[in-house]
TORTIRO-877713 format. One line per 3 residues: number of its first residue (from 1); their letters; for each residue x, y, z of N, C-alpha, C, O, CB. Coordinates in steps of 0.001 Angstrom, whole numbers, plus 500000, padded with zeros to 6 digits. Glycine has a CB too. Example, Ala and Ser with C-alpha at 12.3 -4.5 7.8 and 13.67 -1.06 7.14 Angstrom:
BEGIN
1) as) 513190:494310:507800:512300:495500:507800:513200:496700:507800:514236:496681:508465:511308:495527:509046 ~ 512850:497750:507080:513670:498940:507140:512900:500030:507870:513409:501138:508039:514084:499402:505725
This chain:
BEGIN
1) mee) 500844:498818:500000:500000:500000:500000:500881:501234:500000:501825:501336:500784:499044:500004:501214 ~ 500570:502166:499120:501287:503438:499053:500382:504532:499598:499287:504761:499084:501736:503762:497593 ~ 500844:505199:500634:500077:506288:501221:500460:507580:500515:501616:508002:500563:500324:506392:502756
4) ine) 499498:508200:499867:499737:509438:499114:499721:510642:500057:500605:511497:500005:498673:509614:497998 ~ 498732:510693:500893:498632:511755:501906:497749:511253:503041:497462:510059:503130:498054:513086:501292 ~ 497333:512135:503876:496531:511776:505053:495246:511025:504688:494756:510207:505467:496180:513029:505838
7) yiv) 494705:511311:503496:493405:510765:503118:493442:509736:501993:492508:508947:501851:492515:511873:502720 ~ 494493:509731:501201:494496:508959:499953:495578:507896:499953:496706:508131:500387:494685:509882:498760 ~ 495210:506708:499453:496154:505595:499332:495994:504935:497963:494964:505071:497304:495936:504555:500469
10) idp) 497031:504226:497560:496949:503333:496411:497234:501945:496956:498347:501642:497386:497962:503743:495248 ~ 496204:501109:496928:496307:499766:497494:495734:498766:496496:494518:498706:496311:495565:499673:498862 ~ 496602:497975:495846:496129:497009:494855:495126:495991:495418:494375:495380:494658:497307:496276:494273
13) kih) 495111:495812:496718:494142:494894:497321:492735:495502:497344:491740:494783:497432:494579:494525:498748 ~ 492668:496810:497265:491384:497515:497279:490929:497807:495849:489817:497448:495462:491492:498832:498091 ~ 491792:498458:495069:491453:498817:493700:492748:498917:492911:493601:499751:493217:490646:500157:493640
16) vas) 492899:498088:491919:494138:498017:491148:494400:499336:490419:493569:499809:489644:494077:496854:490141 ~ 495556:499910:490680:496071:501089:489971:495231:502354:490116:495398:503281:489324:496195:500772:488533 ~ 494358:502424:491076:493578:503636:491308:493744:504092:492742:493824:503282:493665:492095:503404:490988
19) atl) 493793:505385:492909:493849:505954:494251:492452:505922:494860:491456:506182:494185:494409:507406:494221 ~ 492403:505601:496135:491136:505579:496864:491283:506364:498163:492390:506637:498627:490687:504121:497153 ~ 490155:506710:498724:490172:507313:500044:490479:506224:501061:489891:505142:501034:488820:508019:500363
22) kgt) 491394:506523:501943:491823:505559:502955:490620:505014:503719:489767:505773:504180:492827:506206:503929 ~ 490563:503690:503845:489493:503040:504592:488199:502875:503823:487192:502445:504385:489222:503803:505819 ~ 488217:503217:502521:487021:503079:501684:487403:502423:500370:488573:502132:500122:486348:504458:501432
25) ric) 486415:502197:499545:486638:501741:498171:486261:502849:497188:486019:502587:496010:485821:500453:497878 ~ 486214:504072:497675:485829:505216:496854:487058:505737:496118:488035:506150:496742:485187:506339:497722 ~ 487004:505714:494787:488132:506168:493967:488140:507699:493885:487100:508344:493751:488058:505549:492542
28) tdn) 489335:508240:493970:489478:509693:493917:488997:510263:492596:488453:511367:492559:490920:510085:494147 ~ 489192:509516:491495:488767:510035:490198:487248:510122:490089:486738:510967:489352:489314:509161:489083 ~ 486522:509279:490796:485050:509383:490806:484610:510681:491461:483757:511396:490935:484420:508179:491544
31) iag) 485195:510979:492609:484841:512209:493333:485212:513433:492498:484399:514339:492318:485554:512263:494715 ~ 486445:513453:491989:486908:514604:491203:486080:514765:489931:485774:515887:489528:488397:514449:490846 ~ 485717:513652:489297:484914:513718:488082:483528:514271:488336:483015:515059:487542:484805:512356:487461
34) mha) 482927:513865:489426:481610:514383:489773:481677:515871:490101:480767:516632:489773:481027:513608:490955 ~ 482764:516272:490750:482942:517696:491052:483121:518490:489760:482546:519567:489604:484158:517909:491989 ~ 483916:517958:488840:484139:518631:487551:482834:518745:486750:482652:519674:485963:485200:517867:486727
37) agd) 481943:517789:486965:480654:517797:486270:479647:518750:486908:478546:518937:486389:480076:516398:486242 ~ 480029:519356:488040:479171:520368:488632:478669:520110:490034:478035:520979:490632:478039:520555:487785 ~ 478942:518916:490579:478502:518652:491948:479375:519412:492945:480592:519495:492779:478540:517139:492247
40) sve) 478759:519951:493958:479487:520736:494952:480208:519832:495955:479882:518655:496111:478529:521678:495688 ~ 481190:520419:496621:481911:519702:497673:480922:519268:498754:480990:518140:499241:483041:520589:498282 ~ 480025:520142:499123:479020:519835:500147:478169:518631:499739:477963:517717:500537:478117:521060:500395
43) fla) 477677:518629:498502:476849:517529:498011:477625:516209:498030:477106:515191:498488:476350:517831:496587 ~ 478861:516227:497536:479672:515007:497488:479980:514486:498887:479974:513278:499120:480975:515265:496732 ~ 480247:515394:499809:480518:514992:501190:479299:514291:501784:479428:513257:502440:480905:516218:502051
46) rlf) 478133:514851:501553:476912:514232:502081:476601:512914:501376:476228:511938:502027:475727:515191:501935 ~ 476750:512879:500069:476420:511692:499288:477266:510489:499692:476754:509377:499825:476602:511976:497810 ~ 478573:510717:499886:479494:509621:500184:479860:509513:501669:480693:508690:502048:480749:509791:499375
49) hls) 479237:510342:502500:479504:510344:503946:480987:510608:504214:481642:509865:504944:479077:508995:504583 ~ 481504:511688:503604:482903:512088:503725:482988:513463:504356:482001:514196:504422:483602:512079:502351 ~ 484176:513801:504816:484409:515167:505281:484706:516045:504060:485067:515552:502992:485589:515222:506322
52) haq) 484548:517334:504247:484898:518265:503170:486379:518117:502816:486757:518211:501648:484582:519730:503582 ~ 487201:517890:503821:488645:517738:503595:488942:516533:502709:489825:516600:501854:489384:517595:504934 ~ 488220:515439:502899:488427:514256:502064:488053:514548:500605:488783:514173:499687:487599:513069:502600
55) vka) 486936:515206:500403:486495:515548:499049:487517:516466:498395:487903:516245:497247:485098:516222:499075 ~ 487953:517484:499107:488936:518430:498561:490263:517736:498267:490939:518085:497299:489160:519596:499538 ~ 490642:516762:499086:491881:516017:498845:491787:515245:497534:492765:515181:496789:492174:515050:500014
58) cie) 490639:514663:497240:490439:513942:495977:490579:514895:494792:491264:514592:493816:489052:513258:495952 ~ 489935:516026:494889:489967:517010:493800:491394:517498:493573:491854:517576:492434:489033:518206:494114 ~ 492081:517821:494641:493465:518297:494527:494380:517208:493957:495184:517473:493064:493988:518758:495902
61) yes) 494254:515997:494472:495103:514887:494005:494893:514661:492505:495861:514562:491752:494792:513579:494798 ~ 493663:514581:492081:493380:514322:490665:493799:515478:489763:494135:515264:488598:491902:514044:490477 ~ 493782:516702:490291:494220:517849:489465:495741:517819:489241:496242:518447:488308:493811:519191:490140
64) qtd) 496467:517096:490090:497916:517016:489972:498389:515723:489307:499587:515526:489106:498542:517141:491334 ~ 497443:514844:488968:497778:513537:488406:497735:513591:486889:496764:514082:486314:496820:512456:488928 ~ 498766:513098:486243:498787:513016:484782:498135:511723:484341:498615:510634:484656:500233:513108:484237
67) r) 497050:511847:483620:496348:510663:483089:496051:510858:481647:495466:509980:481013:495055:510383:483851
């Protein structure tokens, strides 16, 4: 398992080659993609039962990732 930051990990046992929120199976690219499509941080936090910090960490991580 590779720990990216306080909230994000890459763990092949959870999801092959995708970053997820630590302790979940929620992929960072799903959160960031939904935000890019217009969903607010508040909405995503409520929908996935996450903190605002977790949602923002996904958005920031994906904005810095080359894909």
